[in-house]
N, C-alpha and C positions, 0 to 999 in steps of 0.2 A: 410769515416771525412769527419771533415766540420770548417772551419775556419773563423771567421769575422775579420776582419780588420779595421781599424780606422785610417783616415791621418785627422789631424788636426791644424790650423794653421789661418793667417791673410790672407787674399784674396792679391792676386800678389804672393803670396811665390808660386803659383804650386802646389797648394793641388792638384785643382781637375784635373789636366793635370798630375802627380803623380799619383792619383787615377787610372787615364783611360789607363796608359799605363801597373798598376799594373794587374788591367783586362784585359787589351790584351794579358799580358804575359800567364798567368795564363788560358784565353783561350786557348791561342797557346796548352797548356801542358793537353789540354781538361778538363778541370777542370768545372765544369757550375758555371757558375759566376751570380753573381745581383749584379748591381752595383747603386748605389746613390750617390748624393754630393747636398748638400746643405751650402746658405753662404747669408750674410747677406744683407740689402737694398742697399748696395753698395761694389759693388761686392770686388774693391781691398782697403783692408785698413780695411772692417769688419770681423769679425768671417766666416770660412771657413771647410765644412770637406766634406769627400771622403769614404764614405763607399763601403764595396767590400765584399759582402760572397763567399766561394769559399768554392765546396764541389767536391767529388769522386761521389756522388750519385743527385739523380731531388731535387733541394729546395723548398721544397711546402708553409715553415714555414716564408717569407719573413717580420720577424720581426728583426730588428737588435739593441736588448736589453741588450747586451753586447760586449766587445773585449774580442778576445782573443790576436789580436797584437792592437798596439798603437802605430802610428806614432804622436810627435808633435815637432811642429816646432817655438810657439809662446809663450808663458806666460799664457796670457789668456784661450788660449784653452788648455795646460797642467792643468789648472786648473779646467777647464770646462769639460774637458773626459775623464780626470784618475781617477773620482768616475764610470769608464763607461767598465774600464775594469776590466775582472773575477781574478779572486784569480788566484795565480800562474800564470796570463798573462805575453806578454813580451810589454816593454812599450821601445820606443826609441825615447830618445829626445836628443835635439843640449844640448849640454853642457852650452854656452850661459841663456837658459832656464830654466837648471836644477839648476845652482849655485844662479838663485832670487825663484826658488822654494819653500815655506814651506807646510807644513802639507804631509810629500810625505809618500808614503804605504811602508812597509813593508811587504807587503802580494805579488807582484809582484818585479820580474826581471826590473833593470831598466837599461839601457845601454845606457851610457852619450857619445856622439857621437858629434865632433868639425863641425857640416853638414857644418853652415855660414864661420868656417875659411877657411878649403881646399875650399868652393865654389870659394869664392872670392881671394885664391892663381889661381885660377884655371882662373878666371877673373870675373865672372858675378854671383854674389850673388843670383842671382834668379835658378842655379844650388844646389843649398842646399838640396832643394824636393829630389831630385837624388842620392846625395852621402846618403840621408836618405834610399830611397830604394839598393839601393848597401848595404848598413850594415844587413836591412832586408834579402837579397840573403845569407847572410852569415849565418844568424841565423835561414833563414825558411826551413823547409823538400819542401815546396807546389813550389817554384821559387827559381831558379836558377837565377845565376849573367850569363851565355850564354844565358836566355830564357827573360832578361829583357830586352841584348844588341839587339837580335833580334828584340825585341819588338822597340822599339829607330830608329834601320835602317830600321825598315818596314814602324812606322809613325812618325818618328819626318824628322821636315823639313829640309835639308839636312843641312842649313847654320847652323843650333845649334846642328847639329848628335856630330859632335868630341866632345864640352865639356859637355855633355851629358854620351857618351860614357866612357869621362878618369872621370868625376863626379862618375861615378854608383863603377867603378873600384875603385878609391879611396875611399869609403864610403865600398865597402867590406873589402878593406885593412885594415881597421881602426879600424876593432872588436878586 
């Protein structure tokens, strides 16, 4: 089994960090991982994405052409990357983004998560990325909430651990 996961948003939203944490969590579960990231000329405020290929076999073809799972934290990212989602794929999108979107596909499963609202209630909008990963853990067979928490406990600096763990938990509970 192989899944292509694309996390997208605007620089400064933690898109690259969430891709790294997801990759580490999947690696800890013994999946083969390919992780790539891309961001515009100015990291903060420009478009960015993380691509993760996770498989239970060796990944020989490194071409990321379409996503099985798409997480979107900004409207420009939603518009840009929604066409890359395979038919019947899962798209998890922040509610504020979805409410402003048009031309929404009907051949994919879309789950709206109030990621930004949850993050603001926790005290820091930057953890919306982890809210989205928590939601993903509820819907994905590949990654569990416990694995994501292990990755945060292992790799997150101590001063940010607690709020990120809460963001993961609340994201998981929001689905």
